[in-house]
C-alpha positions as CSV (number, residue, x, y, z in Angstrom):
1,X,-13.7,-10.2,7.3
2,X,-17.5,-11.3,8.1
3,X,-19.4,-11.8,11.6
4,X,-19.7,-15.8,11.9
5,X,-16.4,-16.8,9.4
6,X,-14.7,-19.9,10.3
7,X,-10.9,-18.8,11.2
8,X,-7.6,-20.6,12.2
9,X,-9.7,-23.7,11.7
10,X,-11.9,-24.0,14.3
11,X,-12.9,-20.8,15.6
12,X,-16.4,-18.4,14.2
13,X,-14.9,-14.4,14.1
14,X,-17.9,-13.0,17.0
15,X,-16.7,-9.6,16.3
16,X,-14.0,-6.7,15.4
17,X,-13.1,-4.5,15.0
18,X,-10.6,-3.8,11.2
19,X,-7.8,-3.2,12.0
20,X,-7.0,-3.2,15.2
21,X,-9.2,-6.4,17.0
22,X,-10.9,-9.0,17.0
23,X,-12.3,-11.7,18.5
24,X,-12.3,-15.3,18.6
25,X,-14.7,-18.4,20.4
26,X,-14.3,-21.7,19.9
27,X,-17.1,-23.9,17.3
28,X,-19.2,-26.2,19.0
29,X,-17.9,-28.6,16.7
30,X,-13.9,-28.3,16.9
31,X,-12.7,-31.1,18.4
32,X,-11.0,-29.2,20.6
33,X,-15.2,-28.7,22.3
34,X,-13.9,-32.7,23.3
35,X,-11.1,-31.2,25.9
36,X,-13.3,-27.7,27.2
37,X,-16.9,-27.2,27.6
38,X,-15.3,-23.6,25.7
39,X,-13.4,-20.5,24.7
40,X,-13.2,-17.1,23.5
41,X,-10.4,-15.5,22.2
42,X,-8.7,-12.0,21.4
43,X,-6.7,-10.4,19.3
44,X,-5.9,-7.2,19.9
45,X,-3.1,-4.4,18.5
46,X,-2.2,-1.1,21.6
47,X,-0.1,0.8,18.9
48,X,2.9,2.6,20.9
49,X,5.6,4.9,20.3
50,X,7.1,5.8,16.9
51,X,5.3,3.4,14.8
52,X,5.0,0.3,17.1
53,X,2.7,-1.8,18.4
54,X,1.7,-4.4,20.7
55,X,0.0,-7.3,19.9
56,X,-2.0,-8.7,23.0
57,X,-3.6,-11.7,23.3
58,X,-7.1,-12.4,26.4
59,X,-8.8,-15.8,26.4
60,X,-11.4,-17.0,28.7
61,X,-11.4,-20.8,29.4
62,X,-14.7,-22.6,30.3
63,X,-13.2,-26.3,31.0
64,X,-15.4,-28.9,31.7
65,X,-16.1,-31.0,35.1
66,X,-14.4,-34.1,36.4
67,X,-11.0,-36.1,36.3
68,X,-10.8,-34.2,32.4
69,X,-11.1,-30.8,33.3
70,X,-8.8,-30.7,36.5
71,X,-6.1,-32.9,33.5
72,X,-7.2,-29.5,31.1
73,X,-6.6,-27.3,33.4
74,X,-3.0,-28.9,34.6
75,X,-2.2,-29.7,30.6
76,X,-4.4,-26.8,28.6
77,X,-2.2,-23.7,29.8
78,X,0.6,-24.9,28.5
79,X,0.4,-25.5,25.1
80,X,-1.0,-22.6,24.6
81,X,1.9,-21.4,26.2
82,X,3.5,-23.3,23.3
83,X,1.2,-22.4,20.8
84,X,1.1,-19.0,20.8
85,X,4.8,-17.9,21.3
86,X,4.5,-19.6,17.3
87,X,2.0,-18.1,16.6
88,X,3.2,-14.8,17.4
89,X,6.7,-15.1,16.3
90,X,4.8,-16.0,13.2
91,X,3.3,-12.8,12.7
92,X,6.4,-10.4,13.8
93,X,8.0,-12.7,10.9
94,X,5.0,-11.4,8.3
95,X,4.5,-7.9,9.2
96,X,8.7,-7.1,9.2
97,X,8.1,-8.5,5.2
98,X,5.3,-6.3,4.9
99,X,6.7,-3.3,5.4
100,X,10.0,-4.9,4.4
101,X,8.3,-4.8,0.6
102,X,7.1,-1.2,1.3
103,X,3.8,-1.8,1.5
104,X,3.5,0.0,4.7
105,X,2.3,-0.5,7.6
106,X,-1.6,-0.5,8.7
107,X,-2.4,2.2,10.4
108,X,-4.2,1.6,14.4
């Protein structure tokens, strides 16, 4: 990974601490940027007991002003909830496949 690298289609990598944390920011030319002024998200792996870990997501969103901003404040959080849940379930499935395939776990 490298700072400035495009990830997930619409985000640039702005900071990371491999393999524990990465922070992404919405690209200004991304289609989603029409609806919000700015978005930054951080994924953080928090080690728990006995080899288990927890994945946390923090999102900061700056909405546009006016009617469009009002609408996105009402709709975007619900869409994000649905998409984030799906994304986390995919992460879970992929990480469990990695462990079952004998590739071990990532040290944190």
